[in-house]
C-alpha positions, 0 to 999 in steps of 0.5 A: 809698694805695687798693688798687684804684687801684694800677697797675704802674710804666710799662715794668715789664709787657711784652705777650707775643708774639701768636702765631697771628694770621694771615700779616701778623703774621709769626707766624701758621700754625705760631706759631714752632713749626715743621712737625710733631713732638712739640715743635709740638704742645700738651701736649708735655713731654720727659722728663728723660734722653730722648734722642730714642728712642736708649737713654738714657745711664743704661740704657746703663751697666752695673750694677755691685756690690751695697750691703747696706742692712742691713749694720751698719758700725762705724767705729773711731777708732784710737789707737796705743801712741805716742799713748797714751804721749804722753797718759800723759806729758802727765799727762792720765791718772791711775791708769794706766788708760785707758777710754772715759770718760777719752778723752771727758774729754780730748776724744779721743773722742765718746760714741757712737764706738768705738775700737781700740788698734793697736801702733805705737810703744812703751809704758813704763808698765804700764797697764790699758786698756778698749777695743772692740778691740785689735790683736794686736801692741798687746795683746802689748806691753801684756801684756808690760809687766804691763798689762791689755787688756779688751774692752768690750761694749756692755752694759759701756759703761754701767757705765764 
């Protein structure tokens, strides 16, 4: 194969329309562009969303709301007391204490996630729980059985 002798396959290259080559060609004078207007002139490109001078849709619709980009939003994974009771009954918790590390080992929580204990269901064991947040109902139920609720700070997390 000699590079300077390569040619395209017959029929693969098609010649383009020859525009503006006189009346006889059928595509002379305006070269299929019509008379006047921006589209007939060279260098024309219509901007995205342009509606011919009419107020574009994205400008007609009112602006609503405000999103604070600096707002710190923490999402909590929720554990109800009935789920904690189930975990204890399954034998996955030793020494009747639940903290972030225990939940990570079980596979219910990831390292960077926060979690909150809610009060749905009943507890039968007195346990010690470390969590980022507790609902009032949950903390009352835990304390009623003689358990402890301890709120985790971001500093204490590394120690656990």
